[in-house]
N, CA, C and O atoms as a GROMACS GRO file, in nm:
protein
  344
    1UNK      N    1   0.084  -0.116   0.000
    1UNK     CA    2   0.000   0.000   0.000
    1UNK      C    3   0.090   0.123   0.000
    1UNK      O    4   0.190   0.129   0.071
    2UNK      N    5   0.051   0.222  -0.081
    2UNK     CA    6   0.120   0.350  -0.083
    2UNK      C    7   0.017   0.456  -0.043
    2UNK      O    8  -0.082   0.477  -0.112
    3UNK      N    9   0.043   0.522   0.070
    3UNK     CA   10  -0.048   0.627   0.117
    3UNK      C   11   0.013   0.763   0.086
    3UNK      O   12   0.132   0.786   0.111
    4UNK      N   13  -0.069   0.853   0.031
    4UNK     CA   14  -0.023   0.988   0.000
    4UNK      C   15  -0.111   1.091   0.069
    4UNK      O   16  -0.222   1.062   0.113
    5UNK      N   17  -0.057   1.213   0.078
    5UNK     CA   18  -0.140   1.322   0.127
    5UNK      C   19  -0.213   1.382   0.008
    5UNK      O   20  -0.201   1.333  -0.104
    6UNK      N   21  -0.289   1.488   0.031
    6UNK     CA   22  -0.370   1.548  -0.075
    6UNK      C   23  -0.285   1.613  -0.184
    6UNK      O   24  -0.334   1.635  -0.295
    7UNK      N   25  -0.160   1.642  -0.154
    7UNK     CA   26  -0.070   1.703  -0.252
    7UNK      C   27   0.010   1.600  -0.331
    7UNK      O   28   0.089   1.635  -0.418
    8UNK      N   29  -0.011   1.473  -0.301
    8UNK     CA   30   0.057   1.367  -0.374
    8UNK      C   31   0.191   1.327  -0.316
    8UNK      O   32   0.266   1.254  -0.381
    9UNK      N   33   0.223   1.371  -0.196
    9UNK     CA   34   0.347   1.330  -0.129
    9UNK      C   35   0.322   1.198  -0.057
    9UNK      O   36   0.221   1.182   0.011
   10UNK      N   37   0.413   1.107  -0.072
   10UNK     CA   38   0.399   0.977  -0.008
   10UNK      C   39   0.418   0.991   0.143
   10UNK      O   40   0.517   1.049   0.188
   11UNK      N   41   0.324   0.939   0.218
   11UNK     CA   42   0.331   0.941   0.363
   11UNK      C   43   0.380   0.808   0.420
   11UNK      O   44   0.446   0.803   0.524
   12UNK      N   45   0.348   0.700   0.349
   12UNK     CA   46   0.385   0.569   0.400
   12UNK      C   47   0.374   0.463   0.292
   12UNK      O   48   0.283   0.466   0.209
   13UNK      N   49   0.467   0.369   0.293
   13UNK     CA   50   0.460   0.248   0.211
   13UNK      C   51   0.456   0.132   0.309
   13UNK      O   52   0.540   0.123   0.398
   14UNK      N   53   0.359   0.045   0.293
   14UNK     CA   54   0.344  -0.067   0.387
   14UNK      C   55   0.286  -0.188   0.317
   14UNK      O   56   0.221  -0.177   0.213
   15UNK      N   57   0.311  -0.304   0.375
   15UNK     CA   58   0.249  -0.428   0.328
   15UNK      C   59   0.120  -0.448   0.404
   15UNK      O   60   0.119  -0.444   0.527
   16UNK      N   61   0.011  -0.469   0.333
   16UNK     CA   62  -0.116  -0.499   0.400
   16UNK      C   63  -0.122  -0.646   0.439
   16UNK      O   64  -0.153  -0.680   0.553
   17UNK      N   65  -0.092  -0.730   0.344
   17UNK     CA   66  -0.086  -0.874   0.369
   17UNK      C   67   0.030  -0.929   0.289
   17UNK      O   68   0.072  -0.871   0.188
   18UNK      N   69   0.083  -1.041   0.335
   18UNK     CA   70   0.192  -1.106   0.262
   18UNK      C   71   0.205  -1.250   0.308
   18UNK      O   72   0.152  -1.289   0.412
   19UNK      N   73   0.277  -1.327   0.230
   19UNK     CA   74   0.304  -1.466   0.264
   19UNK      C   75   0.454  -1.486   0.284
   19UNK      O   76   0.504  -1.598   0.278
   20UNK      N   77   0.523  -1.377   0.306
   20UNK     CA   78   0.668  -1.380   0.321
   20UNK      C   79   0.706  -1.419   0.463
   20UNK      O   80   0.628  -1.403   0.557
   21UNK      N   81   0.826  -1.469   0.477
   21UNK     CA   82   0.881  -1.500   0.609
   21UNK      C   83   0.890  -1.371   0.688
   21UNK      O   84   0.949  -1.273   0.642
   22UNK      N   85   0.832  -1.370   0.807
   22UNK     CA   86   0.825  -1.248   0.888
   22UNK      C   87   0.962  -1.187   0.914
   22UNK      O   88   0.976  -1.065   0.919
   23UNK      N   89   1.064  -1.271   0.931
   23UNK     CA   90   1.198  -1.218   0.958
   23UNK      C   91   1.251  -1.136   0.840
   23UNK      O   92   1.326  -1.041   0.861
   24UNK      N   93   1.215  -1.171   0.717
   24UNK     CA   94   1.258  -1.093   0.600
   24UNK      C   95   1.188  -0.958   0.597
   24UNK      O   96   1.250  -0.855   0.568
   25UNK      N   97   1.060  -0.958   0.628
   25UNK     CA   98   0.986  -0.831   0.631
   25UNK      C   99   1.040  -0.742   0.742
   25UNK      O  100   1.058  -0.622   0.721
   26UNK      N  101   1.068  -0.798   0.857
   26UNK     CA  102   1.124  -0.722   0.969
   26UNK      C  103   1.261  -0.665   0.932
   26UNK      O  104   1.293  -0.552   0.968
   27UNK      N  105   1.341  -0.743   0.861
   27UNK     CA  106   1.473  -0.696   0.816
   27UNK      C  107   1.458  -0.572   0.730
   27UNK      O  108   1.534  -0.476   0.745
   28UNK      N  109   1.362  -0.572   0.640
   28UNK     CA  110   1.338  -0.456   0.554
   28UNK      C  111   1.285  -0.338   0.636
   28UNK      O  112   1.328  -0.224   0.617
   29UNK      N  113   1.193  -0.365   0.727
   29UNK     CA  114   1.140  -0.258   0.812
   29UNK      C  115   1.251  -0.193   0.894
   29UNK      O  116   1.259  -0.070   0.902
   30UNK      N  117   1.334  -0.274   0.955
   30UNK     CA  118   1.441  -0.224   1.043
   30UNK      C  119   1.551  -0.151   0.967
   30UNK      O  120   1.622  -0.068   1.025
   31UNK      N  121   1.566  -0.180   0.839
   31UNK     CA  122   1.670  -0.116   0.759
   31UNK      C  123   1.622   0.016   0.697
   31UNK      O  124   1.700   0.086   0.632
   32UNK      N  125   1.494   0.050   0.715
   32UNK     CA  126   1.440   0.173   0.657
   32UNK      C  127   1.394   0.158   0.514
   32UNK      O  128   1.368   0.257   0.446
   33UNK      N  129   1.383   0.034   0.468
   33UNK     CA  130   1.344   0.008   0.329
   33UNK      C  131   1.212   0.076   0.293
   33UNK      O  132   1.204   0.143   0.190
   34UNK      N  133   1.110   0.060   0.375
   34UNK     CA  134   0.978   0.113   0.342
   34UNK      C  135   0.972   0.265   0.352
   34UNK      O  136   0.894   0.329   0.282
   35UNK      N  137   1.055   0.323   0.437
   35UNK     CA  138   1.052   0.469   0.457
   35UNK      C  139   1.128   0.547   0.351
   35UNK      O  140   1.121   0.670   0.350
   36UNK      N  141   1.201   0.480   0.264
   36UNK     CA  142   1.278   0.553   0.163
   36UNK      C  143   1.190   0.630   0.064
   36UNK      O  144   1.238   0.721  -0.003
   37UNK      N  145   1.064   0.594   0.056
   37UNK     CA  146   0.972   0.665  -0.033
   37UNK      C  147   0.899   0.781   0.038
   37UNK      O  148   0.839   0.866  -0.028
   38UNK      N  149   0.905   0.784   0.170
   38UNK     CA  150   0.832   0.885   0.248
   38UNK      C  151   0.871   1.027   0.209
   38UNK      O  152   0.988   1.055   0.184
   39UNK      N  153   0.772   1.116   0.206
   39UNK     CA  154   0.788   1.259   0.177
   39UNK      C  155   0.831   1.287   0.033
   39UNK      O  156   0.872   1.399   0.002
   40UNK      N  157   0.823   1.189  -0.053
   40UNK     CA  158   0.857   1.206  -0.194
   40UNK      C  159   0.729   1.222  -0.275
   40UNK      O  160   0.625   1.166  -0.241
   41UNK      N  161   0.738   1.301  -0.383
   41UNK     CA  162   0.627   1.307  -0.477
   41UNK      C  163   0.622   1.175  -0.554
   41UNK      O  164   0.718   1.097  -0.548
   42UNK      N  165   0.515   1.150  -0.623
   42UNK     CA  166   0.506   1.027  -0.703
   42UNK      C  167   0.618   1.023  -0.806
   42UNK      O  168   0.676   0.918  -0.832
   43UNK      N  169   0.648   1.138  -0.865
   43UNK     CA  170   0.754   1.145  -0.966
   43UNK      C  171   0.890   1.117  -0.904
   43UNK      O  172   0.969   1.040  -0.959
   44UNK      N  173   0.918   1.178  -0.789
   44UNK     CA  174   1.046   1.154  -0.720
   44UNK      C  175   1.058   1.009  -0.677
   44UNK      O  176   1.165   0.949  -0.691
   45UNK      N  177   0.951   0.952  -0.627
   45UNK     CA  178   0.953   0.814  -0.579
   45UNK      C  179   0.980   0.716  -0.693
   45UNK      O  180   1.045   0.613  -0.672
   46UNK      N  181   0.931   0.747  -0.811
   46UNK     CA  182   0.952   0.659  -0.926
   46UNK      C  183   1.098   0.653  -0.968
   46UNK      O  184   1.139   0.560  -1.036
   47UNK      N  185   1.177   0.751  -0.928
   47UNK     CA  186   1.319   0.756  -0.964
   47UNK      C  187   1.410   0.685  -0.865
   47UNK      O  188   1.530   0.673  -0.890
   48UNK      N  189   1.356   0.639  -0.755
   48UNK     CA  190   1.438   0.573  -0.653
   48UNK      C  191   1.493   0.442  -0.706
   48UNK      O  192   1.420   0.360  -0.762
   49UNK      N  193   1.623   0.424  -0.688
   49UNK     CA  194   1.690   0.299  -0.724
   49UNK      C  195   1.726   0.228  -0.594
   49UNK      O  196   1.790   0.287  -0.507
   50UNK      N  197   1.685   0.105  -0.582
   50UNK     CA  198   1.708   0.032  -0.458
   50UNK      C  199   1.850  -0.022  -0.450
   50UNK      O  200   1.910  -0.062  -0.549
   51UNK      N  201   1.901  -0.020  -0.327
   51UNK     CA  202   2.027  -0.087  -0.297
   51UNK      C  203   1.996  -0.233  -0.269
   51UNK      O  204   1.880  -0.271  -0.254
   52UNK      N  205   2.100  -0.313  -0.262
   52UNK     CA  206   2.081  -0.454  -0.227
   52UNK      C  207   2.042  -0.466  -0.081
   52UNK      O  208   2.091  -0.390   0.003
   53UNK      N  209   1.954  -0.559  -0.050
   53UNK     CA  210   1.913  -0.585   0.086
   53UNK      C  211   1.947  -0.729   0.119
   53UNK      O  212   1.871  -0.821   0.090
   54UNK      N  213   2.062  -0.745   0.179
   54UNK     CA  214   2.113  -0.877   0.210
   54UNK      C  215   2.015  -0.956   0.296
   54UNK      O  216   1.966  -0.906   0.398
   55UNK      N  217   1.986  -1.078   0.254
   55UNK     CA  218   1.898  -1.164   0.329
   55UNK      C  219   1.751  -1.150   0.293
   55UNK      O  220   1.670  -1.237   0.326
   56UNK      N  221   1.716  -1.040   0.226
   56UNK     CA  222   1.577  -1.018   0.190
   56UNK      C  223   1.566  -0.962   0.049
   56UNK      O  224   1.473  -0.888   0.018
   57UNK      N  225   1.660  -0.997  -0.036
   57UNK     CA  226   1.666  -0.940  -0.170
   57UNK      C  227   1.540  -0.969  -0.252
   57UNK      O  228   1.486  -0.879  -0.315
   58UNK      N  229   1.494  -1.093  -0.251
   58UNK     CA  230   1.376  -1.127  -0.331
   58UNK      C  231   1.253  -1.054  -0.279
   58UNK      O  232   1.170  -1.008  -0.357
   59UNK      N  233   1.241  -1.043  -0.149
   59UNK     CA  234   1.129  -0.970  -0.089
   59UNK      C  235   1.136  -0.823  -0.129
   59UNK      O  236   1.035  -0.765  -0.168
   60UNK      N  237   1.254  -0.764  -0.119
   60UNK     CA  238   1.273  -0.623  -0.155
   60UNK      C  239   1.238  -0.599  -0.301
   60UNK      O  240   1.172  -0.500  -0.334
   61UNK      N  241   1.282  -0.687  -0.390
   61UNK     CA  242   1.253  -0.671  -0.532
   61UNK      C  243   1.103  -0.684  -0.560
   61UNK      O  244   1.049  -0.610  -0.642
   62UNK      N  245   1.038  -0.776  -0.492
   62UNK     CA  246   0.893  -0.792  -0.511
   62UNK      C  247   0.818  -0.669  -0.462
   62UNK      O  248   0.725  -0.622  -0.528
   63UNK      N  249   0.857  -0.616  -0.348
   63UNK     CA  250   0.793  -0.495  -0.295
   63UNK      C  251   0.819  -0.378  -0.388
   63UNK      O  252   0.728  -0.301  -0.418
   64UNK      N  253   0.943  -0.364  -0.435
   64UNK     CA  254   0.976  -0.255  -0.527
   64UNK      C  255   0.890  -0.263  -0.653
   64UNK      O  256   0.838  -0.161  -0.699
   65UNK      N  257   0.875  -0.381  -0.708
   65UNK     CA  258   0.794  -0.399  -0.830
   65UNK      C  259   0.650  -0.355  -0.804
   65UNK      O  260   0.589  -0.288  -0.887
   66UNK      N  261   0.596  -0.394  -0.690
   66UNK     CA  262   0.458  -0.358  -0.658
   66UNK      C  263   0.445  -0.208  -0.633
   66UNK      O  264   0.348  -0.146  -0.677
   67UNK      N  265   0.540  -0.149  -0.563
   67UNK     CA  266   0.536  -0.004  -0.539
   67UNK      C  267   0.543   0.071  -0.671
   67UNK      O  268   0.469   0.167  -0.690
   68UNK      N  269   0.630   0.029  -0.761
   68UNK     CA  270   0.639   0.095  -0.893
   68UNK      C  271   0.505   0.086  -0.967
   68UNK      O  272   0.462   0.182  -1.030
   69UNK      N  273   0.441  -0.030  -0.960
   69UNK     CA  274   0.310  -0.047  -1.022
   69UNK      C  275   0.210   0.052  -0.962
   69UNK      O  276   0.136   0.119  -1.035
   70UNK      N  277   0.207   0.060  -0.829
   70UNK     CA  278   0.114   0.152  -0.763
   70UNK      C  279   0.147   0.297  -0.794
   70UNK      O  280   0.056   0.378  -0.812
   71UNK      N  281   0.275   0.331  -0.802
   71UNK     CA  282   0.314   0.467  -0.837
   71UNK      C  283   0.267   0.503  -0.978
   71UNK      O  284   0.218   0.613  -1.002
   72UNK      N  285   0.282   0.410  -1.069
   72UNK     CA  286   0.238   0.432  -1.207
   72UNK      C  287   0.087   0.454  -1.212
   72UNK      O  288   0.040   0.547  -1.276
   73UNK      N  289   0.013   0.368  -1.144
   73UNK     CA  290  -0.133   0.382  -1.141
   73UNK      C  291  -0.173   0.512  -1.072
   73UNK      O  292  -0.262   0.583  -1.119
   74UNK      N  293  -0.107   0.544  -0.962
   74UNK     CA  294  -0.139   0.665  -0.888
   74UNK      C  295  -0.106   0.791  -0.964
   74UNK      O  296  -0.182   0.887  -0.962
   75UNK      N  297   0.008   0.791  -1.033
   75UNK     CA  298   0.049   0.909  -1.109
   75UNK      C  299  -0.048   0.937  -1.222
   75UNK      O  300  -0.068   1.053  -1.259
   76UNK      N  301  -0.107   0.834  -1.275
   76UNK     CA  302  -0.199   0.851  -1.387
   76UNK      C  303  -0.342   0.880  -1.343
   76UNK      O  304  -0.425   0.920  -1.426
   77UNK      N  305  -0.373   0.860  -1.215
   77UNK     CA  306  -0.512   0.879  -1.173
   77UNK      C  307  -0.527   0.965  -1.047
   77UNK      O  308  -0.635   0.970  -0.989
   78UNK      N  309  -0.419   1.031  -1.004
   78UNK     CA  310  -0.426   1.113  -0.883
   78UNK      C  311  -0.524   1.227  -0.905
   78UNK      O  312  -0.515   1.296  -1.007
   79UNK      N  313  -0.616   1.248  -0.813
   79UNK     CA  314  -0.718   1.353  -0.830
   79UNK      C  315  -0.655   1.491  -0.853
   79UNK      O  316  -0.566   1.534  -0.779
   80UNK      N  317  -0.701   1.558  -0.955
   80UNK     CA  318  -0.654   1.695  -0.984
   80UNK      C  319  -0.524   1.700  -1.060
   80UNK      O  320  -0.473   1.809  -1.086
   81UNK      N  321  -0.469   1.588  -1.098
   81UNK     CA  322  -0.343   1.585  -1.172
   81UNK      C  323  -0.366   1.525  -1.309
   81UNK      O  324  -0.434   1.424  -1.324
   82UNK      N  325  -0.308   1.589  -1.411
   82UNK     CA  326  -0.317   1.534  -1.546
   82UNK      C  327  -0.231   1.408  -1.556
   82UNK      O  328  -0.279   1.301  -1.590
   83UNK      N  329  -0.101   1.424  -1.525
   83UNK     CA  330  -0.008   1.311  -1.523
   83UNK      C  331   0.112   1.355  -1.442
   83UNK      O  332   0.190   1.438  -1.487
   84UNK      N  333   0.127   1.299  -1.325
   84UNK     CA  334   0.231   1.338  -1.231
   84UNK      C  335   0.370   1.290  -1.271
   84UNK      O  336   0.468   1.336  -1.214
   85UNK      N  337   0.380   1.201  -1.367
   85UNK     CA  338   0.508   1.144  -1.403
   85UNK      C  339   0.583   1.224  -1.507
   85UNK      O  340   0.702   1.202  -1.526
   86UNK      N  341   0.519   1.315  -1.575
   86UNK     CA  342   0.587   1.390  -1.682
   86UNK      C  343   0.648   1.515  -1.628
   86UNK      O  344   0.710   1.592  -1.703
   0.00000   0.00000   0.00000
């Protein structure tokens, strides 16, 4: 889930549900993985390049893929915005 404020700034990225090993998710949470998108516009967030996350690489890549999907959808349908990605 990607939560934004009314201006389109990301407030939080979080997993609602998952089937991942809890220790991998905790590793990402504790490393600040989910917070790297916080306070970024949709356009800024789309430019983030992830570093390697030892021990949770596959989980990190899956989350990144899903966040990018949500950013794309959000940028194209954010209320009051023509297209936030251009």
